[in-house]
DODRENPA-200356 format. One record per residue (C-alpha): residue number from 1; residue in three letters; x, y, z. Coordinates in pm, 1 decimal, decimal comma, always signed. Layout:
BEGIN
{NUM ALA {X Y Z}},
...
This chain:
BEGIN
{1 MET {+9817,9 +7680,4 +9767,7}},
{2 ASP {+10125,3 +7893,9 +9820,6}},
{3 LEU {+10148,8 +8124,2 +9518,5}},
{4 ARG {+10523,5 +8138,6 +9565,6}},
{5 ASP {+10535,4 +7794,1 +9400,8}},
{6 SER {+10389,7 +7947,5 +9081,6}},
{7 ILE {+10660,6 +8211,0 +9049,3}},
{8 ASP {+10924,8 +8169,1 +8779,7}},
{9 LYS {+11248,7 +8215,3 +8973,0}},
{10 ASN {+11427,2 +8298,0 +8644,6}},
{11 ASN {+11207,3 +8603,1 +8582,5}},
{12 ILE {+11206,9 +8793,8 +8911,4}},
{13 PRO {+11200,9 +9174,6 +8889,3}},
{14 LYS {+11526,4 +9301,0 +9033,7}},
{15 HIS {+11362,6 +9615,1 +9174,0}},
{16 ILE {+11002,4 +9658,8 +9291,5}},
{17 ALA {+10856,8 +9992,4 +9402,2}},
{18 ILE {+10541,6 +10012,3 +9613,7}},
{19 ILE {+10297,5 +10292,5 +9695,2}},
{20 MET {+10163,5 +10175,5 +10030,6}},
{21 ASP {+9811,7 +10317,7 +10021,3}},
{22 GLY {+9500,0 +10257,1 +10227,7}},
{23 ASN {+9615,2 +10266,5 +10590,3}},
{24 GLY {+9361,9 +10535,6 +10683,1}},
{25 ARG {+9069,8 +10363,4 +10509,6}},
{26 TRP {+9163,9 +10031,8 +10668,4}},
{27 ALA {+9159,4 +10193,4 +11012,5}},
{28 LYS {+8821,9 +10355,5 +10944,9}},
{29 GLN {+8677,1 +10019,1 +10840,3}},
{30 HIS {+8793,6 +9881,3 +11175,2}},
{31 GLY {+8654,5 +10172,2 +11377,2}},
{32 GLU {+8996,7 +10310,5 +11466,1}},
{33 ASP {+9181,3 +10636,6 +11402,9}},
{34 ARG {+9415,1 +10670,6 +11103,4}},
{35 ILE {+9738,5 +10617,6 +11292,8}},
{36 PHE {+9616,3 +10270,5 +11394,3}},
{37 GLY {+9617,4 +10183,1 +11025,3}},
{38 HIS {+9973,9 +10306,7 +10990,3}},
{39 HIS {+10078,8 +10086,5 +11282,9}},
{40 GLU {+9918,9 +9784,5 +11114,4}},
{41 GLY {+10086,9 +9877,6 +10786,9}},
{42 VAL {+10426,0 +9819,3 +10950,4}},
{43 ASN {+10340,5 +9447,6 +10968,8}},
{44 SER {+10289,5 +9443,9 +10592,5}},
{45 VAL {+10625,8 +9614,7 +10540,9}},
{46 ARG {+10794,2 +9348,7 +10752,5}},
{47 GLU {+10628,4 +9067,0 +10557,9}},
{48 ILE {+10697,0 +9209,7 +10211,0}},
{49 VAL {+11065,4 +9270,6 +10290,1}},
{50 GLU {+11086,8 +8909,6 +10400,4}},
{51 ALA {+10910,4 +8794,2 +10082,6}},
{52 CYS {+11163,6 +8984,0 +9871,1}},
{53 GLY {+11445,0 +8792,7 +10035,3}},
{54 GLU {+11265,7 +8461,6 +9980,8}},
{55 VAL {+11200,9 +8502,7 +9607,1}},
{56 GLY {+11511,5 +8700,4 +9510,3}},
{57 VAL {+11397,3 +9061,7 +9467,4}},
{58 LYS {+11714,5 +9261,8 +9528,3}},
{59 TYR {+11572,1 +9616,6 +9564,7}},
{60 LEU {+11246,9 +9731,1 +9727,2}},
{61 THR {+11147,5 +10097,8 +9733,0}},
{62 LEU {+10860,0 +10196,2 +9961,9}},
{63 TYR {+10684,5 +10530,9 +9928,6}},
{64 ALA {+10666,4 +10597,9 +10301,6}},
{65 PHE {+10607,8 +10975,0 +10320,2}},
{66 SER {+10569,5 +11224,3 +10036,6}},
{67 THR {+10645,9 +11595,2 +10040,9}},
{68 GLU {+10268,8 +11647,0 +10002,7}},
{69 ASN {+10205,4 +11445,6 +10319,7}},
{70 TRP {+10340,1 +11738,0 +10522,3}},
{71 ASN {+10005,1 +11903,5 +10442,5}},
{72 ARG {+9809,9 +11645,6 +10641,7}},
{73 PRO {+9672,6 +11736,8 +10988,3}},
{74 LYS {+9957,3 +11814,4 +11228,2}},
{75 GLU {+9844,1 +11543,2 +11470,2}},
{76 GLU {+9873,2 +11276,4 +11201,7}},
{77 VAL {+10210,1 +11403,7 +11076,3}},
{78 ASP {+10351,5 +11411,9 +11430,3}},
{79 ALA {+10222,1 +11060,7 +11497,4}},
{80 LEU {+10368,2 +10935,2 +11168,1}},
{81 MET {+10709,1 +11079,5 +11250,2}},
{82 GLU {+10701,6 +10918,8 +11595,5}},
{83 LEU {+10599,3 +10587,6 +11438,5}},
{84 LEU {+10875,3 +10616,2 +11181,5}},
{85 VAL {+11143,7 +10676,2 +11444,0}},
{86 SER {+11024,7 +10395,6 +11671,4}},
{87 THR {+10982,3 +10150,3 +11381,6}},
{88 ILE {+11329,8 +10214,6 +11242,2}},
{89 SER {+11478,4 +10180,6 +11589,1}},
{90 LEU {+11296,6 +9852,7 +11658,5}},
{91 GLU {+11340,5 +9695,2 +11315,3}},
{92 ALA {+11703,2 +9783,0 +11238,5}},
{93 GLN {+11856,9 +9485,2 +11418,4}},
{94 ASN {+11603,5 +9244,4 +11269,5}},
{95 LEU {+11668,3 +9376,7 +10918,0}},
{96 HIS {+12041,7 +9349,5 +10979,1}},
{97 LYS {+12011,4 +8983,8 +11082,7}},
{98 LYS {+11822,5 +8908,2 +10761,8}},
{99 GLY {+12085,3 +9072,8 +10543,9}},
{100 VAL {+11875,5 +9376,7 +10451,9}},
{101 ARG {+12055,6 +9698,1 +10360,5}},
{102 MET {+11862,3 +10016,8 +10436,2}},
{103 GLN {+11881,7 +10327,8 +10219,5}},
{104 VAL {+11672,4 +10644,5 +10193,0}},
{105 ILE {+11575,3 +10889,5 +9917,2}},
{106 GLY {+11407,0 +11226,1 +9954,3}},
{107 ASP {+11452,0 +11558,5 +10128,0}},
{108 THR {+11575,7 +11402,3 +10450,8}},
{109 ALA {+11694,3 +11739,3 +10582,7}},
{110 SER {+11326,5 +11828,2 +10634,5}},
{111 LEU {+11273,6 +11532,7 +10870,1}},
{112 PRO {+11295,3 +11572,4 +11249,6}},
{113 ALA {+11648,2 +11539,5 +11388,6}},
{114 SER {+11554,4 +11224,6 +11581,3}},
{115 CYS {+11434,9 +11063,6 +11259,7}},
{116 GLN {+11750,7 +11160,1 +11071,2}},
{117 LYS {+11958,9 +11011,8 +11353,7}},
{118 GLU {+11776,7 +10676,2 +11354,2}},
{119 LEU {+11792,7 +10656,4 +10976,4}},
{120 GLN {+12166,0 +10719,9 +10962,4}},
{121 GLU {+12236,0 +10468,5 +11236,8}},
{122 SER {+12033,4 +10203,6 +11052,0}},
{123 ILE {+12202,8 +10285,3 +10721,6}},
{124 ASP {+12545,0 +10254,5 +10884,5}},
{125 LEU {+12451,9 +9930,7 +11063,9}},
{126 THR {+12326,0 +9757,4 +10748,9}},
{127 ALA {+12570,9 +9907,6 +10497,7}},
{128 ASN {+12742,6 +9581,0 +10405,6}},
{129 ASN {+12430,1 +9364,1 +10371,7}},
{130 THR {+12347,3 +9219,1 +10030,6}},
{131 THR {+12024,9 +9013,2 +10048,7}},
{132 VAL {+11777,3 +9298,0 +9986,5}},
{133 THR {+11822,7 +9675,1 +9963,4}},
{134 LEU {+11525,1 +9845,2 +10129,0}},
{135 ILE {+11490,1 +10203,4 +10003,6}},
{136 LEU {+11256,7 +10430,2 +10201,3}},
{137 ALA {+11120,0 +10728,9 +10009,5}},
{138 LEU {+11078,0 +10988,0 +10285,5}},
{139 SER {+10973,9 +11349,4 +10234,1}},
{140 TYR {+11004,6 +11253,3 +9870,0}},
{141 SER {+10837,0 +11364,3 +9549,5}},
{142 SER {+10956,1 +11304,7 +9197,4}},
{143 LYS {+10906,6 +11666,9 +9091,7}},
{144 TRP {+11127,3 +11774,4 +9383,7}},
{145 GLU {+11390,7 +11516,9 +9287,3}},
{146 ILE {+11396,2 +11615,0 +8918,8}},
{147 THR {+11408,4 +11985,7 +9008,2}},
{148 GLU {+11705,6 +11925,9 +9237,9}},
{149 ALA {+11883,7 +11727,0 +8966,3}},
{150 VAL {+11831,4 +12009,5 +8714,7}},
{151 LYS {+11969,6 +12261,5 +8965,8}},
{152 LYS {+12286,0 +12053,5 +9010,0}},
{153 ILE {+12336,8 +12030,0 +8635,1}},
{154 ALA {+12261,7 +12399,7 +8582,8}},
{155 ALA {+12522,8 +12488,7 +8846,4}},
{156 GLN {+12784,7 +12287,3 +8654,9}},
{157 VAL {+12694,4 +12467,4 +8332,7}},
{158 GLU {+12712,2 +12804,3 +8508,5}},
{159 LYS {+13061,5 +12724,5 +8639,3}},
{160 GLY {+13174,9 +12620,4 +8294,3}},
{161 GLU {+13226,3 +12260,8 +8406,6}},
{162 LEU {+12964,7 +12126,7 +8165,6}},
{163 LYS {+12847,7 +12216,2 +7815,6}},
{164 ILE {+12477,8 +12215,9 +7730,4}},
{165 ASN {+12523,3 +11955,9 +7457,0}},
{166 GLU {+12678,5 +11725,1 +7719,2}},
{167 ILE {+12347,2 +11703,5 +7905,7}},
{168 THR {+12201,6 +11357,8 +7846,5}},
{169 SER {+11941,8 +11132,8 +8005,4}},
{170 ARG {+12229,5 +10942,1 +8163,7}},
{171 LEU {+12352,3 +11265,0 +8324,2}},
{172 LEU {+12004,1 +11314,0 +8468,4}},
{173 ASP {+12019,9 +10957,8 +8604,0}},
{174 GLU {+12351,3 +11035,0 +8771,0}},
{175 ASN {+12205,2 +11337,3 +8951,1}},
{176 MET {+11892,7 +11166,2 +9084,0}},
{177 ASN {+11852,5 +11044,9 +9442,6}},
{178 THR {+11826,3 +10696,2 +9293,7}},
{179 LYS {+12159,5 +10705,4 +9107,5}},
{180 ASP {+12293,3 +10403,8 +9297,3}},
{181 PHE {+11993,6 +10179,2 +9223,4}},
{182 PRO {+11852,6 +10018,1 +8906,9}},
{183 ASP {+11517,3 +10147,5 +8780,7}},
{184 PRO {+11214,8 +9950,1 +8906,3}},
{185 GLU {+11070,3 +9690,3 +8670,5}},
{186 LEU {+10744,6 +9667,0 +8868,5}},
{187 MET {+10545,6 +9931,2 +9054,0}},
{188 ILE {+10265,7 +9821,2 +9286,9}},
{189 ARG {+9994,5 +10043,5 +9431,9}},
{190 THR {+9746,6 +9919,0 +9688,4}},
{191 SER {+9394,4 +10042,2 +9781,0}},
{192 GLY {+9241,8 +10069,2 +9433,3}},
{193 GLU {+9384,9 +10406,5 +9332,6}},
{194 ASN {+9513,9 +10410,2 +8972,9}},
{195 ARG {+9777,3 +10683,0 +8979,3}},
{196 ILE {+10142,6 +10715,8 +9075,3}},
{197 SER {+10119,6 +11029,4 +9288,9}},
{198 ASN {+10448,5 +11200,3 +9207,5}},
{199 PHE {+10647,8 +10882,1 +9272,5}},
{200 LEU {+10961,3 +10797,6 +9069,9}},
{201 LEU {+10823,2 +10961,8 +8753,3}},
{202 TRP {+11160,9 +10945,7 +8577,8}},
{203 GLN {+11253,2 +10595,4 +8694,3}},
{204 LEU {+10918,8 +10429,6 +8615,1}},
{205 ALA {+10935,6 +10510,5 +8242,1}},
{206 TYR {+10937,0 +10141,9 +8145,5}},
{207 ALA {+10806,9 +9977,9 +8462,1}},
{208 GLU {+10505,4 +9749,7 +8466,3}},
{209 PHE {+10221,2 +9879,5 +8685,8}},
{210 TYR {+10010,1 +9662,9 +8915,2}},
{211 PHE {+9707,3 +9812,1 +9090,8}},
{212 THR {+9511,4 +9620,7 +9352,6}},
{213 GLU {+9200,1 +9695,8 +9559,8}},
{214 VAL {+9366,9 +9544,6 +9866,7}},
{215 LEU {+9442,8 +9801,1 +10136,9}},
{216 TRP {+9804,6 +9813,6 +10250,3}},
{217 PRO {+9756,8 +9656,6 +10598,6}},
{218 ASP {+9603,1 +9352,9 +10422,3}},
{219 PHE {+9874,7 +9333,1 +10155,1}},
{220 ARG {+10081,7 +9036,1 +10262,0}},
{221 LYS {+10297,8 +8774,2 +10092,4}},
{222 GLN {+10027,6 +8605,5 +9882,8}},
{223 GLU {+9913,0 +8941,9 +9741,8}},
{224 PHE {+10275,1 +9028,9 +9668,5}},
{225 TYR {+10321,6 +8702,0 +9483,0}},
{226 LYS {+10011,0 +8778,9 +9274,2}},
{227 ALA {+10177,1 +9101,7 +9160,1}},
{228 ILE {+10496,5 +8920,5 +9061,5}},
{229 ILE {+10301,1 +8654,2 +8871,2}},
{230 SER {+10110,4 +8928,6 +8686,9}},
{231 TYR {+10443,7 +9087,1 +8594,6}},
{232 GLN {+10574,5 +8754,4 +8466,9}},
{233 ASN {+10271,8 +8711,1 +8241,2}},
{234 ARG {+10342,4 +9036,0 +8054,5}},
{235 GLU {+10556,5 +9095,2 +7748,1}},
{236 ARG {+10808,8 +9374,2 +7803,7}},
{237 ARG {+10896,3 +9520,6 +7463,2}},
{238 PHE {+11071,7 +9854,1 +7540,2}},
{239 GLY {+10945,8 +10002,7 +7213,0}},
{240 LYS {+11023,0 +9694,4 +7003,6}},
{241 THR {+10773,9 +9458,2 +6837,6}},
{242 SER {+10674,2 +9117,7 +6971,9}},
{243 GLU {+10858,2 +8957,3 +6680,3}},
{244 GLN {+11181,4 +9134,7 +6769,7}},
{245 ILE {+11153,4 +9019,8 +7129,3}},
{246 SER {+11085,2 +8661,1 +7018,6}},
{247 ASN {+11381,1 +8658,1 +6780,3}},
{248 ASN {+11613,2 +8772,0 +7056,5}},
């Protein structure tokens, strides 16, 4: 049975964020080195982006590389950067044909020049697409993002352009990397880890969380549909009571 048939098309999360975890463990289980798992994980990315287009998810954010990942062994980091560049280069045209718009959040200035170049070219190529917006979180951490937002606001206060009592949560929103995107309604993490690892801490305030034991290279369309169905079976109250939600 295709689980897609069980999805309520009138209750699709507009924005889904995913922590793609388990590539290294998957590779180890298959007797390969860690980078082999990352290569296989690209196939899952391709399939989940396609699934978003099929069911109507408009925004997909993938936690591709955190600021903490720079602390991994140099060989793995170098291999990941090479994989990132080659994947973006190879996939850009395919994403463009499917109407996918590519965007990026994070400290992109810290990425290799070749990576920055491929990213910008892909962003420019897909700028007018509207089917799905694919947001790659690269050299990203939420603490870094929030800190940078506070610095921007503090600079405005220092210049006399902004008063302290004018600082609101909306102003914080407007100074985040994610200012052009709606907050995620659903956050998925693969591989059985039950934490969010410095990912979109501000934006996930009212998101539903879905944790699965499935390792990322094995997370394909049917697993994705399970997450959406789980989301649809939850009551989202945003601080209200069930009765208030029902009456609305």
